[in-house]
C-alpha positions as CSV (number, residue, x, y, z in Angstrom):
1,M,2.7,-21.0,33.3
2,G,6.0,-19.3,32.9
3,L,6.7,-16.1,31.1
4,E,9.7,-15.8,28.8
5,L,11.1,-13.6,26.0
6,R,11.4,-15.1,22.6
7,Q,12.5,-13.8,19.2
8,N,11.0,-15.1,16.0
9,L,11.0,-14.1,12.3
10,K,7.7,-13.4,10.5
11,L,7.3,-12.6,6.8
12,T,4.2,-10.7,5.7
13,Q,3.0,-8.6,2.8
14,Q,1.1,-5.3,3.1
15,L,0.3,-2.4,0.8
16,V,1.8,0.9,2.0
17,M,0.2,4.0,0.6
18,T,3.0,6.5,0.4
19,P,2.1,10.2,0.1
20,Q,3.5,10.1,-3.5
21,L,1.2,7.2,-4.4
22,Q,-1.8,8.9,-2.8
23,Q,-1.0,12.0,-4.9
24,A,-0.8,10.0,-8.1
25,I,-4.1,8.2,-7.4
26,K,-5.7,11.6,-6.6
27,L,-4.5,13.2,-9.9
28,L,-6.0,10.3,-11.9
29,Q,-9.6,11.1,-10.9
30,L,-9.4,14.9,-11.0
31,S,-11.3,16.6,-13.8
32,R,-9.5,19.1,-16.1
33,F,-10.4,22.2,-14.1
34,E,-9.6,20.5,-10.8
35,L,-6.3,19.4,-12.1
36,L,-5.5,22.9,-13.2
37,E,-6.3,24.2,-9.7
38,A,-4.2,21.5,-8.0
39,V,-1.2,22.3,-10.2
40,Q,-1.6,26.1,-9.5
41,Q,-1.8,25.4,-5.8
42,E,1.3,23.2,-5.9
43,M,3.2,25.9,-7.8
44,L,2.3,28.4,-5.0
45,E,3.5,26.1,-2.3
46,N,6.7,24.6,-3.9
47,P,9.5,27.1,-4.7
48,M,11.3,24.5,-6.8
49,L,8.3,24.3,-9.2
50,E,7.7,26.9,-11.9
51,E,6.1,27.2,-15.3
52,A,8.4,26.6,-18.2
53,P,8.7,29.6,-20.6
54,K,6.8,29.2,-23.8
55,D,8.8,28.6,-27.0
56,V,9.0,31.9,-28.9
57,S,8.9,31.2,-32.6
58,E,11.3,33.3,-34.6
59,E,9.3,36.0,-36.3
60,S,9.9,36.8,-39.8
61,E,12.2,39.7,-40.2
62,T,10.5,42.9,-41.2
63,P,12.6,45.3,-43.2
64,V,13.0,48.6,-41.5
65,Q,12.4,51.7,-43.5
66,T,15.4,54.0,-43.8
67,D,15.3,57.7,-44.5
68,D,15.8,57.0,-48.2
69,H,12.5,55.1,-48.4
70,R,10.3,57.4,-46.4
71,P,7.2,58.7,-48.1
72,D,7.5,62.1,-49.7
73,V,5.5,64.2,-47.2
74,A,6.2,67.9,-46.8
75,Y,7.5,69.0,-43.4
76,D,4.5,71.4,-42.9
77,D,2.0,68.7,-43.7
78,A,3.6,66.2,-41.3
79,D,3.7,68.8,-38.6
80,L,0.0,69.6,-39.2
81,M,-1.0,66.0,-39.0
82,R,0.9,65.6,-35.7
83,N,-0.3,68.6,-33.9
84,A,-3.9,69.1,-35.2
85,D,-6.6,69.0,-32.5
86,W,-8.9,66.7,-34.4
87,E,-11.4,66.3,-31.6
88,N,-12.1,70.0,-31.5
89,Y,-12.2,70.1,-35.3
90,L,-14.8,67.3,-35.5
91,G,-16.9,68.7,-32.6
92,D,-20.1,66.8,-32.0
93,F,-19.4,64.4,-34.8
94,S,-16.5,62.9,-32.9
95,S,-16.8,59.1,-32.5
96,T,-15.8,59.2,-28.8
97,S,-16.5,61.7,-26.2
98,K,-13.8,63.5,-24.2
99,Q,-15.0,61.7,-21.0
100,V,-14.4,58.3,-22.6
101,Q,-11.0,59.4,-23.8
102,Y,-10.0,60.5,-20.3
103,K,-11.1,57.2,-18.9
104,E,-9.0,55.4,-21.5
105,T,-5.9,57.3,-20.3
106,E,-6.3,56.3,-16.7
107,A,-3.7,54.1,-15.1
108,L,-4.4,50.4,-15.0
109,E,-4.2,50.1,-11.2
110,E,-6.9,52.8,-10.8
111,M,-9.4,51.0,-13.1
112,M,-12.1,48.7,-11.7
113,S,-11.2,45.0,-11.5
114,Y,-12.9,42.5,-13.7
115,E,-14.5,40.7,-10.7
116,A,-16.1,44.0,-9.5
117,R,-17.9,44.4,-12.8
118,L,-19.7,41.0,-12.5
119,A,-23.3,41.3,-11.3
120,G,-24.6,38.7,-8.9
121,K,-27.8,36.9,-9.8
122,P,-30.6,38.0,-7.5
123,S,-32.0,35.4,-5.1
124,L,-35.7,34.8,-4.5
125,E,-35.3,35.8,-0.8
126,G,-33.5,39.0,-1.6
127,H,-36.0,40.0,-4.3
128,L,-39.0,39.5,-2.0
129,L,-37.3,41.3,0.9
130,W,-36.6,44.3,-1.4
131,Q,-40.3,44.4,-2.2
132,L,-41.2,44.0,1.5
133,C,-39.1,47.0,2.5
134,L,-40.9,49.1,-0.1
135,S,-44.3,48.2,1.3
136,N,-46.3,50.5,3.6
137,I,-46.5,48.2,6.6
138,T,-45.6,48.3,10.3
139,D,-42.4,47.0,11.9
140,E,-44.3,44.0,13.3
141,E,-45.7,43.1,9.9
142,E,-42.3,43.4,8.4
143,M,-40.9,41.0,11.0
144,I,-43.8,38.5,10.1
145,G,-43.0,39.0,6.4
146,E,-39.3,38.2,6.9
147,M,-40.3,35.0,8.7
148,I,-42.6,34.0,5.9
149,I,-39.9,34.7,3.3
150,G,-37.4,32.7,5.3
151,N,-39.6,29.6,5.2
152,L,-39.9,29.4,1.4
153,D,-38.4,26.5,-0.5
154,S,-36.5,26.7,-3.8
155,Q,-39.8,26.5,-5.8
156,G,-41.3,29.4,-3.9
157,Y,-43.8,27.4,-1.7
158,L,-44.3,28.0,2.0
159,T,-42.9,25.1,4.0
160,T,-44.5,26.0,7.4
161,T,-48.0,26.8,8.6
162,V,-49.7,30.1,9.5
163,E,-50.2,28.8,13.0
164,A,-46.5,28.1,13.5
165,I,-45.5,31.6,12.3
166,A,-48.2,33.2,14.5
167,S,-46.9,31.2,17.5
168,E,-43.3,32.1,16.9
169,S,-43.9,35.8,16.2
170,L,-46.5,36.2,19.0
171,S,-48.9,37.7,16.6
172,P,-52.6,37.0,15.9
173,K,-53.3,34.5,13.1
174,S,-55.4,37.1,11.2
175,Q,-52.4,39.4,11.0
176,V,-50.1,36.6,9.6
177,E,-52.8,35.8,7.0
178,S,-52.9,39.5,6.0
179,V,-49.1,39.7,5.5
180,L,-49.1,36.3,3.7
181,R,-51.7,37.6,1.3
182,L,-49.6,40.7,0.6
183,I,-46.4,38.6,-0.1
184,Q,-48.4,36.3,-2.4
185,R,-49.1,39.3,-4.7
186,F,-45.4,40.2,-4.9
187,D,-43.3,39.4,-8.0
188,P,-43.3,36.6,-8.9
189,V,-47.0,36.3,-8.4
190,G,-48.1,33.2,-6.5
191,V,-45.0,32.9,-4.3
192,A,-45.5,31.8,-0.7
193,A,-48.5,29.7,-1.7
194,R,-49.2,26.5,0.2
195,S,-50.2,24.3,-2.7
196,P,-50.2,24.4,-6.5
197,R,-53.9,25.0,-6.5
198,E,-53.6,28.1,-4.4
199,C,-50.6,29.4,-6.5
200,L,-52.6,29.1,-9.7
201,L,-55.7,30.7,-8.2
202,I,-53.7,33.7,-7.1
203,Q,-52.2,34.1,-10.6
204,L,-55.7,33.9,-12.1
205,E,-56.9,36.6,-9.7
206,M,-54.1,38.9,-10.6
207,L,-54.8,38.4,-14.3
208,G,-58.5,39.3,-13.7
209,Q,-59.8,35.9,-14.7
210,D,-63.1,35.4,-12.9
211,D,-64.7,32.7,-15.2
212,P,-66.4,30.2,-12.8
213,I,-65.6,27.2,-15.0
214,L,-61.9,28.2,-15.2
215,L,-61.8,28.7,-11.4
216,S,-63.5,25.4,-10.8
217,L,-61.1,23.6,-13.2
218,V,-58.1,24.9,-11.1
219,D,-59.8,24.5,-7.7
220,E,-61.2,21.0,-8.1
221,H,-60.0,19.2,-11.2
222,L,-56.2,19.7,-11.5
223,E,-55.7,15.9,-11.1
224,D,-58.2,15.2,-13.9
225,I,-56.3,17.7,-16.2
226,E,-53.0,16.1,-15.3
227,K,-54.2,12.6,-16.2
228,R,-56.1,14.0,-19.3
229,R,-59.5,12.8,-18.2
230,Y,-61.3,15.3,-20.3
231,K,-64.6,13.5,-21.1
232,P,-66.0,13.8,-17.5
233,L,-65.1,17.5,-17.5
234,L,-67.0,18.0,-20.8
235,R,-70.1,16.3,-19.3
236,K,-69.9,18.2,-16.0
237,F,-69.6,21.7,-17.4
238,K,-71.5,21.0,-20.6
239,I,-68.9,22.6,-22.8
240,L,-67.4,21.7,-26.2
241,M,-63.8,20.4,-26.6
242,E,-62.8,23.7,-28.2
243,D,-64.0,25.6,-25.1
244,L,-62.0,23.2,-22.8
245,K,-58.9,23.7,-25.0
246,A,-59.2,27.5,-24.5
247,Y,-59.4,27.0,-20.7
248,L,-56.4,24.6,-20.7
249,D,-54.4,27.2,-22.7
250,I,-54.9,29.7,-20.0
251,I,-54.0,27.3,-17.3
252,Q,-50.8,26.2,-19.1
253,S,-49.7,29.8,-19.4
254,L,-49.5,30.0,-15.6
255,D,-46.4,29.2,-13.6
256,P,-46.9,26.5,-10.9
257,M,-43.3,27.0,-9.6
258,P,-42.9,30.8,-9.3
259,G,-39.6,30.7,-7.5
260,A,-37.8,28.3,-9.8
261,S,-36.4,31.1,-12.0
262,Y,-34.4,32.4,-9.0
263,G,-32.7,29.1,-8.5
264,S,-29.0,29.2,-7.4
265,E,-27.9,26.5,-9.8
266,S,-25.3,27.7,-12.3
267,T,-24.4,26.4,-15.7
268,V,-21.5,23.9,-15.6
269,Y,-19.2,24.1,-18.6
270,V,-17.3,21.1,-19.9
271,S,-13.9,21.2,-21.4
272,P,-12.9,18.0,-23.2
273,D,-9.7,16.3,-22.0
274,V,-9.2,14.5,-25.4
275,F,-10.0,15.2,-29.0
276,V,-10.7,12.3,-31.5
277,Y,-10.5,13.4,-35.1
278,E,-11.2,11.3,-38.3
279,Y,-8.3,11.6,-40.7
280,E,-7.9,9.6,-43.9
281,G,-10.2,6.7,-42.8
282,D,-8.5,6.4,-39.3
283,F,-9.0,8.2,-36.0
284,V,-6.4,10.4,-34.4
285,I,-6.2,11.1,-30.7
286,V,-5.0,14.5,-29.5
287,M,-4.6,15.4,-25.9
288,N,-6.0,18.8,-24.8
289,D,-3.1,20.5,-23.1
290,D,-4.5,24.0,-23.6
291,G,-4.3,25.9,-20.4
292,L,-2.2,23.3,-18.5
293,P,1.2,24.8,-17.5
294,K,4.3,23.0,-18.5
295,L,6.3,22.5,-15.4
296,Q,10.1,22.6,-14.7
297,L,12.5,22.8,-11.8
298,S,13.5,26.3,-10.9
299,P,17.0,27.0,-12.3
300,Y,17.5,29.7,-9.6
301,Y,17.1,27.3,-6.7
302,M,18.9,24.5,-8.5
303,D,22.0,26.7,-8.8
304,D,21.8,27.7,-5.1
305,M,21.5,24.1,-4.0
306,S,24.6,23.1,-5.9
307,L,26.7,26.1,-4.7
308,S,26.2,27.8,-1.4
309,V,23.1,26.4,0.3
310,K,23.9,24.0,3.2
311,G,22.3,22.5,6.3
312,P,18.5,22.6,6.8
313,D,17.9,24.9,3.8
314,R,19.6,22.3,1.6
315,E,17.5,19.5,3.0
316,Y,14.3,21.6,2.5
317,L,15.2,22.3,-1.1
318,H,15.9,18.5,-1.6
319,D,12.4,17.6,-0.3
320,K,10.8,20.2,-2.5
321,M,12.7,19.0,-5.5
322,R,11.7,15.4,-4.9
323,S,8.1,16.5,-4.5
324,A,8.2,18.6,-7.7
325,M,9.8,15.7,-9.7
326,W,7.2,13.3,-8.5
327,L,4.4,15.7,-9.4
328,M,5.7,16.1,-13.0
329,K,6.1,12.3,-13.2
330,S,2.5,11.8,-12.0
331,L,1.1,14.3,-14.5
332,H,3.0,12.6,-17.3
333,Q,1.7,9.2,-16.2
334,R,-1.8,10.6,-15.9
335,Q,-1.8,11.8,-19.5
336,R,-0.2,8.6,-20.7
337,T,-2.8,6.5,-19.0
338,L,-5.6,8.7,-20.3
339,Y,-4.3,8.3,-23.9
340,K,-4.0,4.6,-23.6
341,V,-7.6,4.3,-22.3
342,V,-9.1,6.5,-25.0
343,E,-7.1,4.6,-27.6
344,S,-8.6,1.3,-26.3
345,I,-12.1,2.8,-26.3
346,V,-11.7,3.9,-29.9
347,R,-10.7,0.3,-30.8
348,F,-13.7,-1.2,-29.1
349,Q,-16.2,1.4,-30.1
350,R,-15.0,2.1,-33.6
351,G,-18.6,1.7,-34.9
352,F,-19.7,4.6,-32.7
353,F,-17.0,6.9,-34.0
354,E,-17.9,6.0,-37.6
355,H,-21.7,5.9,-37.4
356,G,-23.0,7.3,-34.1
357,V,-24.7,6.2,-31.0
358,T,-26.8,3.5,-32.6
359,K,-23.6,1.5,-33.2
360,L,-22.4,1.6,-29.6
361,K,-21.3,-1.8,-28.4
362,P,-21.5,-3.3,-24.9
363,L,-18.3,-2.6,-23.0
364,I,-17.1,-3.0,-19.4
365,L,-14.1,-1.7,-17.5
366,K,-12.5,-5.1,-17.4
367,D,-12.3,-5.2,-21.2
368,V,-10.3,-2.0,-21.4
369,A,-8.2,-2.9,-18.3
370,D,-7.2,-6.3,-20.0
371,D,-6.5,-4.5,-23.3
372,I,-4.1,-2.0,-21.8
373,E,-2.8,-4.3,-19.0
374,M,-3.9,-2.2,-16.1
375,H,-6.2,-2.7,-13.1
376,E,-9.9,-2.0,-13.3
377,S,-9.7,0.6,-10.5
378,T,-7.2,2.6,-12.5
379,V,-9.5,2.6,-15.6
380,S,-12.4,3.6,-13.4
381,R,-10.5,6.5,-11.9
382,I,-9.1,7.8,-15.2
383,T,-12.6,7.8,-16.8
384,T,-14.2,9.7,-14.0
385,N,-15.1,13.3,-14.9
386,K,-13.2,13.1,-18.2
387,Y,-14.7,14.1,-21.5
388,V,-13.8,13.4,-25.1
389,A,-14.8,15.4,-28.1
390,T,-15.8,13.1,-31.0
391,P,-17.2,13.6,-34.5
392,H,-20.7,13.1,-32.9
393,G,-20.3,15.4,-29.9
394,I,-18.8,15.6,-26.5
395,F,-19.3,12.6,-24.2
396,E,-18.1,11.5,-20.8
397,L,-15.7,8.5,-21.0
398,K,-18.1,6.6,-18.7
399,F,-20.7,6.9,-21.5
400,F,-18.8,4.3,-23.6
401,F,-19.2,1.6,-20.9
402,N,-22.8,0.2,-21.1
403,S,-24.5,-3.1,-20.5
404,A,-25.6,-5.6,-23.2
405,L,-28.9,-6.8,-24.6
406,E,-29.2,-10.1,-26.4
407,L,-30.2,-10.4,-30.0
408,D,-31.9,-13.3,-31.6
409,D,-28.8,-14.3,-33.5
410,G,-26.8,-14.6,-30.3
411,T,-24.9,-11.3,-30.6
412,Q,-25.3,-8.3,-28.3
413,V,-26.1,-4.7,-28.6
414,G,-25.3,-1.9,-26.2
415,S,-28.0,-0.4,-23.9
416,E,-27.1,3.1,-25.0
417,S,-27.8,2.2,-28.6
418,V,-31.2,0.9,-27.6
419,K,-31.9,4.1,-25.6
420,A,-31.0,6.2,-28.7
421,I,-33.4,4.1,-30.8
422,I,-36.2,4.5,-28.3
423,K,-35.6,8.3,-28.2
424,K,-35.7,8.5,-32.0
425,M,-38.9,6.4,-32.1
426,V,-40.7,8.7,-29.6
427,S,-39.6,11.8,-31.4
428,E,-41.1,10.5,-34.7
429,E,-44.3,9.0,-33.3
430,D,-47.8,10.4,-33.9
431,P,-48.6,12.7,-31.0
432,K,-52.2,11.6,-31.1
433,K,-51.3,7.9,-31.0
434,P,-48.0,7.6,-29.0
435,Y,-46.3,4.3,-28.6
436,S,-46.9,2.4,-25.4
437,D,-44.0,0.5,-23.7
438,E,-45.3,-2.8,-25.1
439,K,-45.5,-1.4,-28.6
440,I,-41.9,-0.1,-28.4
441,A,-40.7,-3.5,-27.1
442,A,-42.5,-5.2,-30.0
443,V,-41.1,-2.8,-32.6
444,L,-37.5,-3.4,-31.3
445,K,-38.1,-7.1,-31.4
446,E,-39.6,-7.1,-34.9
447,K,-37.2,-4.7,-36.7
448,L,-33.9,-5.1,-34.7
449,D,-34.3,-8.5,-33.1
450,V,-33.7,-7.0,-29.7
451,N,-35.0,-9.1,-26.8
452,I,-36.2,-6.5,-24.3
453,A,-38.9,-6.6,-21.7
454,R,-41.6,-3.9,-21.2
455,R,-40.2,-3.0,-17.8
456,T,-36.8,-2.4,-19.3
457,V,-38.3,-0.1,-21.9
458,A,-40.0,1.8,-19.1
459,K,-36.7,2.0,-17.2
460,Y,-34.9,3.4,-20.2
461,R,-37.7,5.8,-20.9
462,A,-37.5,7.2,-17.4
463,V,-33.7,7.6,-17.7
464,L,-34.2,9.6,-20.9
465,G,-36.8,11.8,-19.2
466,I,-39.7,10.7,-21.5
467,D,-43.2,10.6,-20.2
468,S,-45.5,7.7,-20.4
469,S,-47.8,7.3,-23.5
470,S,-50.8,8.6,-21.6
471,K,-49.0,11.9,-20.8
472,R,-47.5,12.2,-24.3
473,K,-50.8,11.9,-26.0
474,Q,-52.1,15.1,-27.5
475,V,-55.9,15.3,-27.6
476,F,-56.2,18.6,-29.4
């Protein structure tokens, strides 16, 4: 077989993801706060990019008083008003102390920054270590206590065994038990417990509760209390329902998760990207541009590039100019796409904007994509982490896309509408006779002609965070 060189022509198609295209796709799926951070970072890195100056509206001209229109105040009175020491005159009745006045006259650079005034939220570990350092214990016991505190989970429970801590610290098991008992009496009481039963028993001990029936209920019958099996408890302890209710009130006042209040989760605030207002029977879409800088090319560098700059510097400015222009174009395209998607959603879900969640219709990404003549992936990206303020509250754009349930007449209803109806039914039910999943499905079938299975009701109820009927039932 001979080897030879040969030339041939081949035509293929391939998608090339340029850096500019990657940037445009990334901007589509950024949330409002992430977009603001990305723009600010780009302004720091690109000298050709700067924020456009705000339009200063012409203020109404205020007539200036001339000497002829000054109020008739005698010279001596004016001099007295200007030079009088009012603070010494008022004495103790002054509204502000001299110390405060001195602080108000300090230079701005000498004042404390805003960040330095923010207090950090104490952690569970730091709160317990602070109490441990104040305890009258030896260095070895303090080391054991630090190991115990370091093995607590976010709920405040001990995640390891006493034997493991004793083995690692080379200390006797009895000493570890003694330090563990000390920490369990720290604030919050019951922390470092190994089970909910132990946690609640410690809290009862610190409250001075020594009733044998109450201790037995916590020690042996927590599962019965959780599943509301009250009749066997009444027979065993030979007590009335009112007595059992008093015991349950004490138990419910305890905290089974003492470390949860020191969680590190912070509140996430949402700023809507779009506002939808109702005006004269129609809906108006307004983009939320508040806080987003308006960008422009730097006039200073544009003049330099057209005059004296040559060579590598000129090429550098050309690259930065192209990057800045592409960023401004991508931001404009992002806002335009977001507007078109919200406009399409308002057309499809007009019943929701007029009447609320119960009128939400089934909708998929393909419906909106076909309506605005874009790809489904573009619609998916632009609806990620975007929020719209409607007459019925703030919702994520993904909320308007939901599956369909069949009605008896052949039409469809959105799953979110059914969830809203289930939530309303549960909120209005009799607490002593709550609706079961079968009953909810039957009511939906009877009143709304919704064909829904019991397991679907159970799934929707779990998504809404609603307990089963046995747990919702109130005996007392």
